[in-house]
N, C-alpha and C positions, 0 to 999 in steps of 0.2 A: 503494499500499499504506500510506504514511503517512498519508495523507489519511482513508483508513478508520479508521486506529486512533485519531486525535484526538477523535471522540465518544466513545469507550470510556474514555480517558484524562482525559477532561474530567468525566465524570459518576462515575467511580471504579467499581470493582468490587462490584457489591452482591450480598453473601451474605444470605437470608433464614436465620438460624441456628436459628429456633424450628423449622423443617422439617427440619434435620440430625438424626440419629439420636444422633448423639454429644452433643448439646445437650439432648434431653430425657432420655437416661440420665444425664448428669450433674446435672440439675436434679432428677430423681426421687431419685438416691442423697444429694443433699444434704438434699433435703426428708425423707426417711426418717431421714438422722443428725440433723436439727433436733428431730424429734418425738421419737427415743431420748434426746437429750440432755434435753429437757424433762421427759420421764419419770422419767429418773435423778436429776434435780436434785429433782423434787417428791419422790421416795422417799428421797433422802436428807436433804432437809430434814424430813420426817415422822419419820425414824426419828433425826436427830438431836435432834428437840424431845422425842422420848419418853426419850431417855438422859441429857438434861442437866436434867431436873427443870423445864422450862418447861411450865405448863400450855397445853393444847392449847385449839383452839377449841369443843369441845364438851364 
């Protein structure tokens, strides 16, 4: 029994996390949150530019 477990212990347990549904869900939520953050920062930047008297690009 111990002889059969040695190769597994030597190589380690390999888990392909990219095939796990939890990984895909977390990564898609993180990507969506990042995109929303970029949009929010862009909107905040453009609104602060119009309120503080800094001339715009156009």
